[in-house]
N, C-alpha and C positions, 0 to 999 in steps of 0.2 A: 434456513432461509437462502434465497439466492441474492447475490450481489454481483453486479456487473463490473468488471475491472478493465480499465485501459492502461495500457502501458505506453511509455513515450520514451524515446532516444535509446539509452543502453539497456532499459529494461525489455524492450523489443527482443534484442539479442539474447538476453539472458533466459526470457521465456518463450522463445522461437514464435511468438505471435505478438500482434498489437492488441487484443483483447480476449477476454474470457469470462465465463461465468463461474463464479465460486459459491460453494456451500458453506455457511458459516452457522454456528447454534443460535438457536433463538436468543434474543438479547444480547447478540454477539457485539463485541467492540472492534474497533480498527486491530487492536493487538490481537485478537482472534484471526481477523484475516490475515494479518502478517504471519501467524504461526502456521496458517494453511499455505500460504503462497511461499514462504521462505522457510522450506522444510528441511533444509540441509545446512551445515555450516558455510558452506561455499556460497550459498545464496543468501545467507543471513549476512555474510561478509560484505555484501553489495548495498546492504540497507543500514547496518549498524557499524558504527566506528569501532575501534578497539575499545574505547571507554563507554561503549554502549550507548552513544548518542546517535540519534536518527540522521542518515545521510542523504535521504531522499526528501521529497514533497508529497504529500498525499492531499489530494483534494477530494472533498465528499461533496457530490452534488454541486461542483464549482467553488466550494468553500475550503480553504486551507484548514487542516485539522488543528493546526496550532491556535487558530482563533476560536475553536470550540473547545473540545476537552481533551486534545491531544490523542495519545493512544488509548484512553479511556472513553472516546466518543462513541456512543451507541450507534448501531448500524441498523437499518430498516430494510425490510424486504424491498428489493428492485431498486436500492440505492445504486448510484455509480461512483466508483473511486477511480481516480486518475493518479497513477504513481509516475513520477519522473524524478531523474538526478538531479542533484544539486547543480547549478549552472553559475559561472561567474564570467566576468569579461568586461570590457568597457570601450 
C-alpha cells in the first residue's frame, strides 16, 4: 500500500527531497515504514539513538504516533506521515 511521507528540516537533507510516496506491506506498521526509509546504518543513526530510542517525531495524519500505538501503529492506504527531528530551545 502507498503512504505519503513528508520530511521536515534535517530529514529533507538526508533524503534530498521534502516528500515521497513509499510502499509498505498490507497491514504495515510505522516500524515497517521506518525499515523501508531508513535502510542503512547511516540513515538509522538519524532516527534511533545508541540505546535504540526514537530520536525524531512521527505524525500520522497530524497525530503524534506516541499518542497512538507508537511504532506498532497500523498504517492505511494513502495515510500521510510527517517525519521531523527532535527540537529544543527556549
